[in-house]
Backbone as CSV, one residue per row, in Angstrom:
resi,resn,N_x,N_y,N_z,CA_x,CA_y,CA_z,C_x,C_y,C_z
1,MET,90.317,112.291,94.063,89.225,112.976,94.732,89.141,114.401,94.188
2,HIS,87.949,114.821,93.831,87.746,116.141,93.253,88.052,117.243,94.263
3,LYS,88.511,118.385,93.765,88.860,119.489,94.651,87.670,119.983,95.457
4,ARG,86.476,119.930,94.850,85.301,120.431,95.569,84.887,119.495,96.701
5,LEU,85.450,118.306,96.758,85.134,117.351,97.821,86.182,117.348,98.932
6,ARG,87.084,118.334,98.921,88.135,118.396,99.937,87.895,119.547,100.900
7,LEU,88.218,119.327,102.153,88.257,120.423,103.124,89.630,121.054,103.011
8,ARG,89.663,122.367,102.831,90.949,123.021,102.645,91.163,124.185,103.601
9,ASN,90.091,124.869,103.990,90.225,126.056,104.827,90.381,125.688,106.295
10,ARG,91.155,126.493,106.987,91.321,126.301,108.421,89.981,126.419,109.141
11,ALA,89.124,127.321,108.669,87.810,127.512,109.300,86.955,126.248,109.181
12,ASP,87.034,125.563,108.035,86.273,124.318,107.860,86.763,123.241,108.826
13,PHE,88.081,123.098,108.943,88.645,122.124,109.872,88.228,122.464,111.310
14,SER,88.319,123.738,111.659,87.973,124.163,113.019,86.509,123.892,113.328
15,ARG,85.623,124.131,112.359,84.195,123.878,112.563,83.956,122.398,112.843
16,VAL,84.623,121.536,112.100,84.454,120.088,112.302,84.986,119.678,113.675
17,TYR,86.157,120.190,114.055,86.724,119.841,115.357,85.850,120.360,116.502
18,ARG,85.366,121.592,116.368,84.645,122.244,117.455,83.221,121.716,117.620
19,HIS,82.500,121.559,116.517,81.083,121.219,116.601,80.766,119.778,116.214
20,GLY,81.744,119.048,115.726,81.482,117.698,115.245,81.637,116.639,116.313
21,LYS,81.431,115.419,115.889,81.598,114.248,116.747,82.839,113.502,116.286
22,SER,83.312,112.558,117.107,84.516,111.823,116.724,84.430,110.378,117.145
23,PHE,85.241,109.582,116.480,85.421,108.182,116.836,86.845,107.804,116.452
24,ALA,87.448,106.876,117.176,88.851,106.545,116.919,89.111,105.055,117.083
25,ASN,90.169,104.603,116.405,90.760,103.303,116.682,92.264,103.535,116.778
26,HIS,93.087,102.506,116.724,94.529,102.686,116.928,95.221,103.393,115.772
27,GLN,94.637,103.374,114.590,95.288,103.956,113.425,94.707,105.306,113.009
28,PHE,93.417,105.527,113.236,92.748,106.730,112.742,91.829,107.335,113.793
29,VAL,91.633,108.632,113.663,90.563,109.337,114.365,89.747,109.988,113.260
30,VAL,88.439,109.862,113.329,87.591,110.534,112.352,86.658,111.481,113.098
31,TYR,86.669,112.748,112.667,85.735,113.753,113.146,84.756,114.003,112.021
32,TRP,83.482,114.214,112.352,82.516,114.540,111.310,81.512,115.559,111.827
33,PHE,81.020,116.351,110.896,80.044,117.397,111.178,78.994,117.321,110.088
34,SER,77.735,117.231,110.480,76.653,117.065,109.523,76.307,118.395,108.858
35,ARG,76.194,118.364,107.532,75.777,119.538,106.739,74.656,119.071,105.832
36,LYS,73.443,119.387,106.179,72.283,118.883,105.438,72.046,119.610,104.113
37,GLU,72.691,120.752,103.904,72.432,121.514,102.682,73.111,120.935,101.440
38,VAL,73.999,119.975,101.617,74.675,119.353,100.475,74.446,117.845,100.505
39,GLU,74.566,117.216,99.354,74.338,115.774,99.313,75.629,114.971,99.346
40,ARG,76.766,115.557,99.001,78.049,114.859,99.012,78.797,115.137,100.312
41,PHE,79.797,114.346,100.597,80.637,114.596,101.756,81.919,115.298,101.300
42,ARG,82.561,115.992,102.243,83.871,116.586,101.988,84.851,115.972,102.980
43,LEU,86.101,115.828,102.547,87.105,115.135,103.347,88.334,115.995,103.530
44,GLY,88.863,115.986,104.738,90.156,116.571,105.037,90.989,115.515,105.737
45,VAL,92.285,115.498,105.468,93.177,114.520,106.097,94.275,115.287,106.823
46,SER,94.513,114.915,108.063,95.528,115.569,108.880,96.520,114.512,109.376
47,VAL,97.802,114.818,109.209,98.853,113.919,109.687,99.859,114.770,110.451
48,SER,100.060,114.478,111.714,100.931,115.250,112.584,102.402,115.032,112.235
49,LYS,103.224,115.988,112.590,104.666,115.841,112.405,105.235,114.726,113.274
50,LYS,104.498,114.334,114.310,104.933,113.226,115.162,104.928,111.904,114.408
51,VAL,104.142,111.823,113.341,104.032,110.584,112.574,105.289,110.341,111.751
52,GLY,105.867,111.393,111.193,107.071,111.213,110.381,107.414,112.476,109.620
53,ASN,108.381,112.349,108.724,108.785,113.506,107.938,107.763,113.778,106.832
54,ALA,108.019,114.775,106.001,107.050,115.206,104.989,106.725,114.099,103.991
55,VAL,107.712,113.298,103.636,107.488,112.216,102.686,106.496,111.204,103.262
56,VAL,106.694,110.837,104.507,105.826,109.862,105.171,104.423,110.438,105.339
57,ARG,104.338,111.695,105.788,103.026,112.323,105.997,102.242,112.418,104.690
58,ASN,102.880,112.823,103.624,102.192,112.942,102.339,101.768,111.581,101.801
59,ARG,102.583,110.563,102.016,102.209,109.222,101.569,100.972,108.731,102.313
60,MET,100.938,108.947,103.618,99.775,108.537,104.399,98.536,109.312,103.956
61,ARG,98.694,110.594,103.674,97.574,111.409,103.200,97.040,110.880,101.876
62,ARG,97.939,110.541,100.969,97.524,109.991,99.668,96.820,108.650,99.832
63,LEU,97.328,107.796,100.706,96.706,106.493,100.923,95.290,106.635,101.479
64,VAL,95.107,107.520,102.446,93.774,107.708,103.023,92.813,108.253,101.972
65,LYS,93.253,109.217,101.189,92.396,109.767,100.134,92.020,108.703,99.116
66,GLU,92.948,107.818,98.790,92.673,106.750,97.827,91.672,105.744,98.407
67,ILE,91.810,105.409,99.670,90.870,104.495,100.308,89.468,105.095,100.288
68,ILE,89.353,106.344,100.634,88.051,107.014,100.646,87.495,107.110,99.232
69,ARG,88.341,107.382,98.258,87.892,107.482,96.867,87.299,106.152,96.393
70,HIS,87.910,105.057,96.770,87.418,103.733,96.372,86.088,103.388,97.027
71,HIS,85.796,103.985,98.170,84.590,103.643,98.923,83.634,104.827,99.043
72,GLU,83.754,105.827,98.170,82.935,107.026,98.332,81.448,106.769,98.135
73,GLU,81.086,105.732,97.380,79.670,105.414,97.190,79.042,104.831,98.461
74,GLU,79.870,104.282,99.336,79.375,103.663,100.564,79.252,104.656,101.715
75,ILE,79.862,105.831,101.591,79.899,106.804,102.674,78.685,107.721,102.585
76,ALA,78.076,107.964,103.718,76.886,108.818,103.772,77.227,110.231,103.315
77,GLY,76.264,110.898,102.709,76.472,112.249,102.220,76.123,113.295,103.262
78,GLY,76.327,114.559,102.902,75.984,115.664,103.783,76.887,115.792,104.992
79,LEU,78.161,115.425,104.847,79.100,115.454,105.967,80.373,116.198,105.594
80,ASP,80.983,116.809,106.583,82.380,117.221,106.509,83.124,116.267,107.424
81,MET,84.162,115.609,106.906,84.925,114.633,107.699,86.393,115.032,107.729
82,VAL,87.025,114.796,108.860,88.469,114.961,108.989,89.033,113.649,109.504
83,PHE,89.948,113.066,108.740,90.670,111.862,109.168,91.996,112.314,109.744
84,ILE,92.311,111.852,110.937,93.616,112.095,111.547,94.339,110.760,111.584
85,VAL,95.530,110.736,111.023,96.322,109.505,110.966,97.207,109.440,112.209
86,ARG,97.173,108.296,112.886,98.014,108.072,114.059,99.252,107.259,113.671
87,LYS,100.220,107.227,114.582,101.469,106.505,114.328,101.272,105.026,114.039
88,GLY,100.243,104.435,114.606,99.989,103.018,114.425,99.750,102.628,112.977
89,ALA,99.388,103.589,112.136,99.104,103.298,110.734,100.373,103.114,109.907
90,LEU,101.504,103.538,110.403,102.745,103.482,109.619,103.185,102.064,109.278
91,ALA,102.964,101.140,110.180,103.458,99.778,109.993,102.514,98.913,109.160
92,MET,101.433,99.496,108.668,100.421,98.708,107.980,100.526,98.859,106.460
93,ASN,100.121,97.798,105.756,100.062,97.882,104.294,98.699,98.431,103.880
94,TYR,98.492,98.572,102.566,97.277,99.202,102.057,96.010,98.460,102.484
95,ALA,96.007,97.143,102.385,94.816,96.360,102.724,94.453,96.518,104.199
96,GLU,95.457,96.521,105.062,95.198,96.695,106.493,94.695,98.102,106.798
97,LEU,95.266,99.108,106.122,94.797,100.484,106.302,93.344,100.630,105.852
98,GLU,93.018,99.995,104.723,91.663,100.062,104.205,90.673,99.437,105.196
99,LYS,91.037,98.298,105.731,90.187,97.605,106.704,89.991,98.467,107.957
100,SER,91.061,99.111,108.415,90.990,99.952,109.602,90.151,101.211,109.356
101,ALA,90.311,101.816,108.189,89.534,103.017,107.858,88.047,102.684,107.762
102,LEU,87.720,101.580,107.127,86.320,101.170,107.034,85.760,100.817,108.414
103,HIS,86.606,100.247,109.269,86.182,99.921,110.630,85.787,101.190,111.387
104,VAL,86.621,102.218,111.313,86.329,103.440,112.054,85.096,104.141,111.466
105,LEU,84.908,104.073,110.162,83.711,104.657,109.547,82.458,103.877,109.937
106,ARG,82.574,102.552,109.985,81.434,101.716,110.359,81.035,101.968,111.809
107,LYS,82.015,102.042,112.700,81.734,102.262,114.114,81.137,103.654,114.355
108,ALA,81.524,104.625,113.531,80.988,105.976,113.645,79.631,106.112,112.952
109,LYS,79.180,105.031,112.315,77.911,104.999,111.586,77.885,106.005,110.438
110,LEU,78.989,106.085,109.713,79.093,106.994,108.580,78.958,106.279,107.242
111,LEU,78.781,104.963,107.275,78.568,104.205,106.053,77.073,104.044,105.805
112,LYS,76.686,104.073,104.550,75.275,103.867,104.209,74.887,102.441,104.567
113,ALA,73.628,102.241,104.867,73.144,100.899,105.194,73.268,100.014,103.970
114,SER,73.792,98.822,104.161,73.981,97.915,103.039,72.636,97.391,102.575
115,ARG,72.443,97.393,101.273,71.197,96.916,100.691,71.408,95.498,100.161
116,LYS,70.539,94.579,100.576,70.681,93.186,100.128,69.488,92.795,99.311
Protein backbone atom coordinates (compact mmCIF):
# COMPACT_ATOMS: atom_id res chain seq x y z
CA MET A 1 0.00 0.00 0.00
CA HIS A 2 1.40 3.38 -1.01
CA LYS A 3 2.41 5.81 1.73
CA ARG A 4 0.02 8.46 0.43
CA LEU A 5 -2.87 6.02 0.98
CA ARG A 6 -2.15 5.57 4.70
CA LEU A 7 -3.50 7.46 7.67
CA ARG A 8 -0.53 8.34 9.83
CA ASN A 9 -1.29 11.47 11.87
CA ARG A 10 -3.05 11.37 15.19
CA ALA A 11 -5.28 14.22 13.98
CA ASP A 12 -6.45 12.12 11.00
CA PHE A 13 -7.31 9.18 13.25
CA SER A 14 -9.10 11.48 15.70
CA ARG A 15 -11.15 13.08 12.91
CA VAL A 16 -12.31 9.66 11.71
CA TYR A 17 -13.19 8.51 15.24
CA ARG A 18 -14.95 11.76 16.17
CA HIS A 19 -16.88 12.59 13.00
CA GLY A 20 -17.09 9.25 11.20
CA LYS A 21 -19.43 6.31 11.28
CA SER A 22 -18.63 2.76 12.35
CA PHE A 23 -19.60 -0.84 11.88
CA ALA A 24 -18.26 -3.95 13.59
CA ASN A 25 -18.24 -7.72 13.62
CA HIS A 26 -16.40 -10.11 15.98
CA GLN A 27 -13.00 -9.62 14.35
CA PHE A 28 -12.95 -6.00 13.12
CA VAL A 29 -14.35 -2.55 13.71
CA VAL A 30 -14.25 -0.17 10.77
CA TYR A 31 -14.64 3.59 11.17
CA TRP A 32 -14.97 5.76 8.07
CA PHE A 33 -15.22 9.45 7.30
CA SER A 34 -16.22 10.74 3.89
CA ARG A 35 -13.82 13.14 2.12
CA LYS A 36 -15.26 14.22 -1.22
CA GLU A 37 -12.20 16.25 -2.27
CA VAL A 38 -10.18 13.12 -3.10
CA GLU A 39 -10.98 10.12 -5.25
CA ARG A 40 -8.92 7.46 -3.41
CA PHE A 41 -9.39 6.12 0.10
CA ARG A 42 -6.84 6.25 2.91
CA LEU A 43 -6.43 3.48 5.47
CA GLY A 44 -5.22 3.31 9.04
CA VAL A 45 -4.97 0.10 11.07
CA SER A 46 -5.10 0.02 14.85
CA VAL A 47 -4.33 -3.01 17.01
CA SER A 48 -4.59 -2.71 20.80
CA LYS A 49 -2.00 -4.06 23.21
CA LYS A 50 -4.80 -6.28 24.53
CA VAL A 51 -4.57 -8.29 21.30
CA GLY A 52 -0.98 -9.39 21.85
CA ASN A 53 2.66 -8.42 21.89
CA ALA A 54 4.35 -6.28 19.23
CA VAL A 55 5.04 -9.23 16.94
CA VAL A 56 1.38 -10.28 16.93
CA ARG A 57 0.11 -6.70 16.52
CA ASN A 58 2.41 -5.99 13.58
CA ARG A 59 1.49 -9.27 11.89
CA MET A 60 -2.21 -8.47 12.16
CA ARG A 61 -1.55 -4.96 10.81
CA ARG A 62 0.33 -6.39 7.82
CA LEU A 63 -2.42 -8.93 7.12
CA VAL A 64 -5.16 -6.29 7.15
CA LYS A 65 -3.15 -4.01 4.86
CA GLU A 66 -2.56 -6.90 2.45
CA ILE A 67 -6.26 -7.80 2.39
CA ILE A 68 -7.19 -4.19 1.63
CA ARG A 69 -4.46 -3.95 -1.02
CA HIS A 70 -5.87 -6.99 -2.83
CA HIS A 71 -9.38 -5.50 -2.82
CA GLU A 72 -8.62 -1.79 -3.23
CA GLU A 73 -10.40 -1.63 -6.60
CA GLU A 74 -13.63 -2.79 -4.92
CA ILE A 75 -13.55 -0.19 -2.12
CA ALA A 76 -15.32 3.12 -2.61
CA GLY A 77 -13.13 6.19 -2.92
CA GLY A 78 -13.16 9.49 -1.06
CA LEU A 79 -12.91 7.90 2.40
CA ASP A 80 -10.64 7.83 5.39
CA MET A 81 -10.97 4.41 7.04
CA VAL A 82 -9.63 3.01 10.30
CA PHE A 83 -9.66 -0.75 10.85
CA ILE A 84 -9.47 -1.86 14.48
CA VAL A 85 -8.48 -5.49 14.97
CA ARG A 86 -10.19 -7.37 17.79
CA LYS A 87 -8.94 -10.43 19.68
CA GLY A 88 -11.27 -12.70 17.74
CA ALA A 89 -9.10 -12.26 14.64
CA LEU A 90 -6.08 -13.98 16.19
CA ALA A 91 -7.38 -17.52 15.76
CA MET A 92 -8.21 -17.06 12.08
CA ASN A 93 -6.17 -17.83 8.98
CA TYR A 94 -5.75 -15.45 6.04
CA ALA A 95 -8.81 -16.64 4.08
CA GLU A 96 -11.08 -16.30 7.11
CA LEU A 97 -9.69 -12.84 7.90
CA GLU A 98 -10.26 -11.78 4.30
CA LYS A 99 -13.86 -13.01 4.39
CA SER A 100 -14.48 -11.19 7.68
CA ALA A 101 -12.92 -7.93 6.47
CA LEU A 102 -14.99 -7.98 3.29
CA HIS A 103 -18.08 -8.76 5.38
CA VAL A 104 -17.59 -5.70 7.57
CA LEU A 105 -16.92 -3.50 4.51
CA ARG A 106 -20.01 -4.86 2.75
CA LYS A 107 -22.24 -4.30 5.78
CA ALA A 108 -20.89 -0.74 6.13
CA LYS A 109 -21.68 -0.19 2.42
CA LEU A 110 -18.08 0.75 1.64
CA LEU A 111 -17.73 -1.56 -1.35
CA LYS A 112 -18.54 -0.34 -4.85
CA ALA A 113 -21.67 -1.78 -6.40
CA SER A 114 -20.85 -4.92 -8.33
CA ARG A 115 -21.26 -4.55 -12.07
CA LYS A 116 -22.65 -7.55 -13.95
